[in-house]
N, C-alpha and C positions, 0 to 999 in steps of 0.2 A: 602515457602520451596524450590522451585525449583531453586531459586537463589543460596541457600546454597549449594544445591549439585552441581550446576555450579563451584561455588568459588572453591570447595573442589577438583573438578575433573581437575581444572586447576592448583590450588596450590599445590597438592600432588607430581605429576611428578617433579616440579619445585624444591620443597624441597629435593626430594630424590636425584635429579641430583647434588646437592650441596654436598651430601655425599661423591661423588667419585672426588670430584675435588681435583688437586693437589696444594700445595702451590707454589707461585711465585718465579722465581729464582731470586737470589741477584746478583748486577753488581756492580764493582768498577768506580764510576765516578770520573773524573778530572776537574777542574776549572782552565781553563788556567788565568784569570785574578788574581786568589789569590794564584795560584800554591798550590792546596790543593786538597786531595782525600778523598772521604767517600765511604760507602758500603750503597748500598740502593737498593729497589726493583724498585722503579721509579725515574725519574730524577728530580735532587733536583731543578731544574731551568733553565732558559735560560742561554745558553754557555758552560754548562755542558757537556763532551764527555765521552763516555763509553771508558774504557781503558782496562778492561779485564773481564771476565764472560762468561757463567753464574755461580754462585756459588749456593751450597747447604745450606750455613749458612750466620748468618749475620753479621760473622767478615769476610767474604769474603776470607776464608781460604780453603775451600772443594770445588774444581772444580767441576761441573757437575750440571745436572738439578736434583731439587728435584724429589723424587719420591711420 
């Protein structure tokens, strides 16, 4: 039974901290090889460069960090 209490004592604060997490910001990425831009929270791959951001939305229209 002691193991169950230990697991709960460790897991409960970790789970609660996730409740206050903010969403990740979005950025506009450019590929010099394909001359193409996408809106993504993470790099689409090697060679992609951030050209603008951060944005609050997935369309990369609202500038700013998400609340």
